[in-house]
C-alpha positions in Angstrom: 0.1 0.1 0.0 1.4 3.2 -1.0 0.1 5.7 1.6 0.4 9.3 1.6 3.9 10.5 2.9 3.7 13.8 4.8 6.8 15.6 5.7 7.8 16.6 9.2 7.6 20.1 8.0 4.1 20.0 6.9 3.1 18.3 10.2 4.7 21.2 12.2 2.8 23.7 10.0 -0.5 22.0 10.7 0.3 21.7 14.5 1.4 25.4 14.6 -1.8 26.4 12.7 -3.9 24.5 15.1 -2.2 25.9 18.1 -2.5 29.4 16.6 -6.3 29.0 16.1 -6.7 27.6 19.6 -4.9 30.6 21.1 -6.7 33.1 18.8 -10.1 31.6 20.0 -9.2 31.7 23.6 -8.0 35.4 23.2 -11.3 36.3 21.4 -13.2 34.5 24.0 -11.5 36.3 26.8 -11.9 39.8 25.1 -15.6 39.0 24.8 -16.0 38.1 28.3 -14.1 41.2 29.3 -16.3 43.3 27.0 -19.4 41.6 28.3 -18.4 42.3 31.9 -17.6 45.9 31.2 -20.9 46.3 29.4 -22.8 44.6 32.2 -21.0 46.8 34.7 -21.9 49.9 32.8 -25.5 48.9 32.6 -25.6 48.2 36.4 -24.1 51.5 37.1 -26.6 53.3 34.9 -29.4 51.6 36.8 -28.0 52.7 40.0 -28.1 56.3 39.1 -31.1 57.6 40.8 -32.8 60.8 39.8 -32.8 63.2 42.7 -35.9 64.8 43.3 -36.3 68.6 42.8 -38.5 70.9 44.8 -41.0 73.4 44.0 -41.6 76.2 46.5 -44.8 78.1 45.7 -47.9 79.8 47.2 -50.5 77.4 48.2 -53.6 78.0 50.2 -52.0 81.3 51.4 -48.7 80.0 52.5 -45.4 79.4 50.9 -45.1 75.6 50.8 -42.4 73.1 49.4 -43.5 70.3 47.0 -41.4 67.5 45.7 -41.5 67.9 41.9 -44.5 66.0 40.5 -46.3 65.7 43.9 -49.5 67.5 44.7 -49.1 67.2 48.6 -46.9 69.8 50.2 -44.0 68.4 52.2 -43.2 71.6 54.3 -44.5 75.1 55.0 -41.9 77.9 54.8 -41.7 80.8 57.3 -42.1 83.3 54.5 -44.9 85.7 54.8 -46.5 86.3 51.4 -48.0 89.6 52.4 -44.5 91.2 53.0 -43.2 90.1 49.6 -42.9 92.6 46.7 -45.3 92.0 43.8 -42.6 90.5 41.5 -41.5 88.1 44.2 -45.2 87.1 44.9 -45.6 86.2 41.2 -42.5 84.1 41.3 -44.0 82.2 44.2 -47.3 81.8 42.6 -45.7 80.4 39.4 -43.4 78.2 41.5 -39.7 78.3 42.2 -37.8 75.0 41.1 -34.9 74.3 43.3 -32.3 71.4 43.2 -31.8 70.6 46.9 -33.3 70.9 50.3 -30.2 73.3 51.1 -31.4 75.5 48.4 -34.9 75.6 49.9 -33.4 76.5 53.2 -31.4 79.3 51.7 -34.4 80.6 50.0 -36.3 80.6 53.2 -33.6 82.5 54.9 -33.5 85.0 52.3 -37.1 85.9 52.3 -38.0 85.3 56.0 -36.1 88.4 57.3 
């Protein structure tokens, strides 16, 4: 029987090619895992970002009250007398003043309660 003769050089090329493909596959798999983890981490972090409430300070039932944005129920009454305000300031409170933090609300109260 006259079987096929394969040189050692060809066998080494085949083995080298197989090893290269295996290493390349492992590298791509690891890269995919790293990218997948980074994507999953970014998605988890974006879910963790909470929207901080804003506050609306406005005249309501004769008093200056603080509302959490989107709420119809006041959360606090401020020590600001609407009768002592200038007309332009009254109009601002009637329209509602949007503030970012409760510290801003406290500062506004201090500015107008004197």
